[in-house]
LOVEXTOR-708929 format. One record per residue (C-alpha): chain; residue in three letters; z, x, y. Coordinates in steps of 0.05 Angstrom, whole numbers. Layout:
// LOVEXTOR-708929
> A_ALA_Z_X_Y
...
This chain:
// LOVEXTOR-708929
> A_MET_-35_-424_81
> A_GLU_-24_-369_140
> A_SER_-82_-349_173
> A_ARG_-116_-279_156
> A_GLN_-91_-244_235
> A_TRP_-18_-273_229
> A_LEU_-8_-245_167
> A_GLU_-30_-182_185
> A_GLN_10_-189_256
> A_GLU_58_-183_220
> A_LEU_36_-126_163
> A_GLU_41_-90_232
> A_GLN_113_-115_252
> A_ILE_137_-79_183
> A_ARG_99_-11_205
> A_LYS_137_3_268
> A_TRP_214_-33_218
> A_GLU_195_17_178
> A_LYS_174_76_222
> A_SER_240_72_254
> A_GLN_276_71_193
> A_GLY_279_152_202
> A_LYS_318_171_266
> A_LYS_401_192_221
> A_LYS_461_176_259
> A_ILE_509_231_260
> A_TRP_567_192_222
> A_ASP_517_181_179
> A_ARG_508_267_173
> A_ILE_587_272_175
> A_GLY_612_213_128
> A_ARG_628_250_58
> A_ILE_689_276_105
> A_PRO_736_236_92
> A_PHE_716_221_24
> A_ALA_732_284_-4
> A_LEU_800_272_21
> A_LEU_800_205_-15
> A_ASP_773_244_-89
> A_LYS_837_292_-82
> A_VAL_885_240_-76
> A_THR_864_176_-103
> A_PRO_908_160_-171
> A_ASP_874_188_-246
> A_PHE_879_100_-272
> A_ILE_833_84_-216
> A_GLN_789_143_-211
> A_ASP_782_119_-289
> A_LYS_776_49_-271
> A_VAL_711_61_-214
> A_GLY_678_115_-261
> A_LYS_683_45_-311
> A_ALA_645_0_-271
> A_LEU_604_51_-249
> A_ASP_573_63_-312
> A_GLU_566_-20_-323
> A_LEU_516_-12_-269
> A_GLY_487_32_-308
> A_LYS_461_-26_-351
> A_PHE_432_-63_-287
> A_VAL_368_-15_-297
> A_GLN_361_-19_-360
> A_THR_374_-94_-380
> A_GLY_402_-129_-324
> A_GLY_473_-126_-360
> A_GLY_523_-175_-318
> A_TYR_498_-169_-246
> A_LEU_425_-212_-263
> A_SER_422_-272_-222
> A_SER_403_-338_-246
> A_GLU_342_-358_-225
> A_LYS_376_-429_-209
> A_SER_397_-398_-154
> A_VAL_336_-397_-116
> A_ALA_335_-466_-99
> A_ASN_408_-477_-65
> A_TYR_361_-428_-2
> A_PHE_300_-477_13
> A_SER_310_-538_47
> A_ASN_246_-566_21
> A_GLN_273_-606_-52
> A_GLN_205_-587_-89
> A_VAL_226_-524_-93
> A_ARG_255_-512_-159
> A_THR_240_-447_-183
> A_ILE_213_-369_-181
> A_SER_139_-401_-176
> A_ASP_157_-459_-137
> A_ALA_176_-401_-90
> A_ALA_120_-350_-86
> A_ARG_65_-411_-69
> A_MET_114_-427_-9
> A_PRO_88_-420_48
> A_VAL_121_-332_78
> A_SER_159_-369_148
> A_ALA_209_-407_88
> A_MET_216_-354_46
> A_ASP_237_-324_117
> A_GLU_286_-373_123
> A_ALA_309_-371_48
> A_ALA_324_-307_49
> A_ASP_357_-311_114
> A_ARG_396_-357_80
> A_VAL_416_-314_28
> A_ALA_436_-260_87
> A_GLY_490_-305_119
> A_ASN_511_-324_47
> A_ARG_532_-253_16
> A_THR_545_-244_93
> A_LYS_600_-273_98
> A_MET_624_-255_18
> A_ALA_625_-188_40
> A_THR_679_-199_109
> A_VAL_723_-238_69
> A_GLN_723_-181_-2
> A_GLY_721_-123_42
> A_ALA_788_-149_83
> A_SER_824_-162_16
> A_THR_801_-91_-18
> A_GLY_818_-71_55
> A_PHE_894_-102_60
> A_GLY_924_-48_14
> A_GLY_886_6_41
> A_ILE_871_83_3
> A_PHE_891_41_-56
> A_THR_842_-4_-68
> A_LEU_787_30_-17
> A_SER_766_57_-90
> A_LEU_756_-1_-117
> A_ASP_719_-29_-62
> A_ILE_660_14_-72
> A_PRO_654_-23_-138
> A_VAL_644_-88_-120
> A_LEU_604_-82_-66
> A_LEU_544_-49_-113
> A_GLY_554_-117_-139
> A_LEU_550_-152_-89
> A_GLN_502_-112_-63
> A_LEU_442_-126_-129
> A_LYS_468_-195_-121
> A_THR_448_-199_-58
> A_LEU_378_-162_-54
> A_GLN_358_-209_-136
> A_ASP_368_-273_-90
> A_ILE_311_-239_-27
> A_ALA_269_-233_-84
> A_MET_266_-299_-121
> A_CYS_260_-321_-48
> A_TYR_194_-291_-42
> A_GLY_166_-304_-108
> A_TYR_193_-238_-149
> A_ASP_233_-240_-222
> A_PRO_294_-212_-228
> A_THR_296_-208_-318
> A_ASP_228_-168_-285
> A_PRO_245_-99_-297
> A_THR_191_-61_-253
> A_GLU_225_-117_-199
> A_ARG_302_-79_-219
> A_LEU_261_-18_-210
> A_PHE_234_-41_-145
> A_ILE_320_-73_-122
> A_VAL_351_4_-137
> A_LYS_306_47_-102
> A_VAL_316_-5_-42
> A_MET_384_0_-51
> A_GLN_365_85_-50
> A_PHE_328_64_14
> A_VAL_383_43_55
> A_THR_432_97_34
> A_SER_378_161_39
> A_ASP_367_197_98
> A_SER_298_200_143
> A_HIS_261_244_82
> A_GLY_298_214_35
> A_ARG_274_148_62
> A_GLU_195_172_85
> A_ALA_188_193_10
> A_THR_232_127_-11
> A_LEU_183_90_22
> A_LYS_112_117_-17
> A_GLN_140_106_-88
> A_LEU_163_38_-76
> A_ASP_81_31_-40
> A_HIS_50_56_-121
> A_LEU_104_17_-153
> A_ASP_87_-51_-125
> A_GLN_7_-29_-129
> A_GLY_29_-22_-202
> A_SER_14_45_-207
> A_GLU_53_68_-275
> A_GLU_59_138_-254
> A_ALA_101_108_-207
> A_ARG_140_71_-241
> A_ARG_156_143_-297
> A_GLU_176_179_-239
> A_ILE_230_129_-223
> A_VAL_261_116_-283
> A_SER_259_189_-292
> A_GLU_293_194_-233
> A_LEU_339_140_-242
> A_LYS_349_175_-316
> A_GLY_405_200_-260
> A_TRP_430_142_-228
> A_ARG_488_165_-208
> A_GLU_472_212_-151
> A_VAL_449_143_-118
> A_VAL_509_109_-123
> A_MET_546_178_-93
> A_SER_506_179_-36
> A_PHE_511_115_-24
> A_ARG_594_118_-39
> A_ASP_579_181_12
> A_ARG_540_142_66
> A_TRP_607_101_85
> A_GLY_652_157_102
> A_MET_654_146_171
> A_LYS_650_84_174
> A_LYS_719_71_121
> A_MET_748_119_139
> A_PHE_811_73_184
> A_GLN_806_37_118
> A_LEU_848_87_89
> A_ILE_911_52_135
> A_PRO_948_3_96
> A_VAL_938_-73_118
> A_ALA_890_-46_194
> A_GLY_833_-37_126
> A_LEU_841_-113_127
> A_VAL_803_-107_191
> A_PHE_755_-51_186
> A_GLY_743_-64_111
> A_ALA_718_-128_135
> A_ILE_664_-93_189
> A_THR_643_-50_138
> A_ASN_621_-88_90
> A_ARG_596_-136_139
> A_ASN_542_-91_160
> A_THR_528_-62_106
> A_ILE_511_-109_73
> A_SER_475_-142_132
> A_GLU_435_-74_131
> A_LEU_405_-79_62
> A_ALA_392_-164_65
> A_GLU_350_-139_124
> A_ALA_318_-79_88
> A_GLY_312_-119_33
> A_THR_291_-176_64
> A_ILE_215_-144_102
> A_LEU_207_-94_43
> A_TYR_198_-158_-3
> A_ARG_163_-191_56
> A_LYS_114_-139_66
> A_ARG_104_-143_-7
> A_ARG_78_-219_1
> A_ILE_42_-207_68
> A_ARG_6_-155_24
> A_GLU_-12_-199_-26
> A_ARG_-30_-250_17
> A_LEU_-83_-204_54
> A_ALA_-106_-185_-14
> A_SER_-127_-262_-40
> A_LEU_-154_-271_18
> A_LYS_-197_-219_17
> A_GLN_-216_-231_-46
> A_ARG_-243_-313_-28
> A_ASN_-287_-292_19
> A_ALA_-324_-222_-12
């Protein structure tokens, strides 16, 4: 559906984006400070509730838990009424997949804005609850983007890919480089890469904590009741927007590489 030249040009743009991700901003380096304070002053019953929520999210890696998106939702993001399944989506032009993924990003960014405002209103007492809720929204966002590009999140390998995309967004420059390599190996069907990731995710709580800590500086003002409404809305909106961008580009990269490989086989 797309020319080899167009696919190669788009892949080169993706590589440039990947190289630009190595720069870590100063507020990400010192962002852990506010959460050190948060851990000390948050009531135990909220800490326990957050811990249970994080434990529940761990089931996503193994079974999907309660976070699996329905395949039926894929039709909502395509203007082409013939798209009803993930297989239908996989046959669409990349440009149509991009448009669908943009709709996912727009929809979930609005949801994150409302959710951030509601949990930010209560300041420190609702900030702890904001973290697991936003994690769930992230999982849903990446699953829907995956389906837009024709990938099935019920596949255990796809769930690994999704969690690694989350880790990519929360990592420093060295971590992002390592994660990109793992994603490439996983995409190529490397069993060794899959085992390495599974082993790594047995300690997945560390991934979640790094995700939480990274918001520290950005959410500092959300600790203030009422005023936190504004800061919560902005922070959560930006968080989902950044994640959707990374997810879209990394899934787009996979689909373009597969199309190029298919063209190569036809011409062989």
